[in-house]
N, C-alpha and C positions, 0 to 999 in steps of 0.2 A: 531545651531538653537534652540531657546527656545521652550520647550514643544514638542520636535520632537517625534512623535510616528510612528515608522516604520510599525506597524500593520495596521495603517490607510491607508497605501499604499499597503502592501503585500496582504492583504485579498481581496480587490477589484481587484487587479491585477490578483490574482489567479482565481477569478471568470471570469474575462475577457479572460484569456488564456484558460480556460475550454470551453468557448463559441465560441472563434474565433481561427483561426490559429495564430501563432506567428506574421506573417506579417500583420494580420488583426487588431492587437491591436495597435492603433495609440496613439500618445500623447494626442490628443483631447479626445479619449475614456477614457484614464487614468484620465485626468483632470475632466471629467464629473463624473466618477465613484467614485473618491476620494474626489472631491470638493476642490482640491488643485491646485496650479499653477504648471507649468512646473518646475520652480526652486525648489519648495518644493519636488516634486515627485522624481527628480533626484539629490537631495541634498546628499544622501548617496551613492546610486547606480547610477553612472553617465550616464549610457546608458541603452537602453531598454534591451540589451543582459544581462547586469549586473543585472538588475531588474528581468529578467526572471530566471536567475540562482539562485537568492535569493529565488524566489517563489518555484522553484524545490527543493532547499535544504530544505526549511521549510516544504512543503506540500507533498513531496515524500520521501526524505531521512530521515527526522526527524520523520516521521510518519510510522514507520516500522510495517506494518500490521501483527498482529499475532506473533510478535517477543517476545514471552514470555521467561522468564528465566525458565529453566527446574526445578529450585529449587522451583518454584511456584506451582508445581504439584508433587504429591506423586506417580503417576502411569501414564502410557501412556494413559489410559482411561480418567483420570482426565485432562491430558494435552490436549487431543482432545477436551473435553468439554470446557475448558478455551479458547482454540484457536478459536473454533466456536462461543462462546459467544462474544469474542473480535471482530471477524469479523462482527457479527450481530450488535453489539453496535456501531461500527465505521460506518457502513452503515446507520443505523438509525440516528446517529448524523449528518452525512454529509447531509442526505436528509432534516433534519429539519432546517439546516442553509444555505443551498445552494438552492436558489429558481430559478433554471435554468432548461430548458428542456434537456433531454438526458444527465444527469449528468454522468452516467456510461460510455457512449461512449465518452463523453468529456474528461474523465480522461485518457482513453487509448490514445486518440488523443494527449493529453498533453504529454504523454510519447514519442510518435512518434516525436512530435515537439522538445522535449528535446534531442532526439537522433540526431537531425539535427542541433540544434542551441546551444547546451551546449557541448563544446568540450570534457570535461572529463566525460560526462554522461555514456558512455559505460563502462568505468572502474568502476565507482561508483555503477552502477546498478548491474553489475556482482558481485561485492563484497557484495552488499546487498543480492542478491539472494543466493550466496554461504553461507553467514552467516545464512540465513533462513534454508537452507538444513542442515547445521551443527547443528542447534538447534534440528531439527527432529532426526538426527542421534544420538545425545547425549541422548535424552529421550528414543529412541527406544533401544539403547544399555543398558541404565539403566533398562528398563523393561525386557530385555533379561537376564541381570545379576541377577535380582531379582526373575526370574522364572515366571513373569507375562505373558510373551509370550514364544512361542516355541523356543527352543535352535537352531533350524534349520533356524530361520529367518535371511535373508540377510539384514543387517542393512542399507546399502547404498541404495539398490534397493527399500526397503520399504520406506525410507525417500523420495526418488524421487517420489514414488507413491502418498504419501500424498501431497507433494509439487505441483506436476504437475496436479493432479486432481483439486486442488484449483485454480491454475493459469489458467489452460485451461478453466474451467467453468467460471471464472471471465471474461476472454476475450470474450468467446462465448456469455454468457448471457448479456454482456455489449452492444451487438448489438441491443437488443430489450427491455429488461426490468430490467436488473440488476441481480446480482448473486442470485440464488435460494439456500439460506442457508439450507433450510429443506432437499433438495435433496442432497446437499453436506454432511449434517449430516448423512443421510442414507448411502451414499457411504463410508464415513469414518467408520461408525459403522460396515459395511459389511467387510471392510478390517480388522478391529480390531478383529471381530469374527473369521476370518480365522487365525489370529495370536495368539489368546488367548490360553494359555496353560491350558486346562481344565484337572483337576486332578480328 
């Protein structure tokens, strides 16, 4: 198809899947949101399930929140700041371009829908979460080796603390107003203060 632009389909479809359950996104809604015909919408992704999977791949798996390379930071403290800045920047960016009510709750609902309608979602999301924890483990181990934090620090348990505070707050706060990054920053700094190797 000449001048075929998949973004013209994926972005409106993403917004629709945020607003409605998978079953609630009809071909008619997709046609209205994209301004395209049924044939154009399903030119590349032949079914709604295939289109949904493409949306999840692009807007969940390809947008790995906070997945910084540890080489981007020279210390655990700097990594924490970069991680939080990235979270805040992503949230502000999403708010500015997605004009729908309850965007935060909609995103978590999207994940639940993916668990139901995307066959490989469980495997992929587990791999993504594991990779996120590994990044925390690597930077914490680096900080431990450099003497930035106490040698008694349990690397794995500390990585889980940072990871699960973020994911837990993200979920709970999504139920009413969205993640409170300022509070998350305070909690992260509190953990860091307890780890810091004060000489």
